[in-house]
N, C-alpha and C positions, 0 to 999 in steps of 0.2 A: 364498817365491819362489826361494830358492837351489836347492832341489831341482828346481824346474821348469826353470830355466836350465841346470843340470847335465844334466838329461835331454835337453834339446834339443841341447846341445853334443855329448853322447854319440852322438846319432843324426844328427849333421850330417856324417858321413863315410860314403862309399860302402862301405868295407870293413866298418864296424860294422853298417850296414844289411844287408849280405849275411850277416853272422854271425847277426843276428836272424832273417833268413829261414831259416837252417839250424835255429836253436833253436826256431822255430815248429813244425818237424817233429819234433825229438827232442833229447834231451840229447846233448852231444858232448864229446869230449876235444880237446885242442889239435891233435893229429895228424890227427884227422878233419876239423877245420876247415881245416887246411893242405891236405889232399888235395882237399876239396870246392871250396875257393876258389882253389886253385893259387897260394897266397901263401907267403911264408917263415914259418918257425916263429916268428921274432921278431915279425913283423908280426901274426900271429894272436894271439900271447900278449899283446902290447901292447894290441891292440884289445879282446880279451876282458877285460883288466884295466880298461880305461876303462868298458866296459859294466857290469862288476862294481862298480866304484867309484861309478857313477851310480845303483846300486840296482836295475838290471834283472835281474841274474843271481844265482843261488846256485851254490855249488860243493860237491860231495861227493866223498869218496874212495871208490874201489872197487878194492881191491888196489893195484896200481901206478898207477892212473889217477886223474886229477882230472877229474871230469865236470861240465860247466857246463850249466845249464838256466835257463830264464826263471823268475824268482821271483815268480809271479803272486800268491801269498798275502801276501808281505811288501812288495811294491812299492806306492807310493802310487797312488791312483786315477788321477791325471793321467798317470802313467807307463804304466798299463794302456791308457789312451786313445791314447797315442803309439804303443804297439805295435800296437794295432788299426788305427791309421792306416797303419803300415808294412805290415801284412798286406794291407790293402785296396789300397794303392798298388802292391804287388808282384804282384797278381793278373794273370796273363797275361804278366808281364815275362819275356822270353826268357832273360836272364842269370840271373834268379832261378830259373827252371825248370831251367836247365842246372846251377846250383849244387846244387839239391836232387837232381837225377839223379846227380851225382857223389857226393853224400853217401851214396846208397844202396849204393855199392860201396866206400866208405871203411872202413878197418880201423884198429884200435888197434895201434900198432907198438912195444910194449915199453917198457922202463924210461926211455928218453929222453923219452917222452911225459909220464910222471909228473913229470919235472923242470920241465916247462913250467908246471905249476900250483902249484909250491911258492911259499909265501909268501902265498897267498890262503886265506881261511877264511870 
């Protein structure tokens, strides 16, 4: 039950739902999330950390960057169901569409971006 509650808590915030929306499209580094959602680096990092701790995300290093993606293989079945509900709930949502559009033009911005993901594995 603890994993279930942790999953619901992780998805109970608009910023985290918006991050999931981006990660349903592709893996992202923190700086890409910052650009797409137009939020601070601290806010993006903190919310990625909460999703990571809840078991929704995996992180891999690629040179200087820490890249986050949805961890479909390792997450519990109930978490997969939650993400599918998010996907369905965001269909046609104007803000979600705008976030994904900004993600298309987001770029990785150097060493500062790598520092955002330090401490996660």
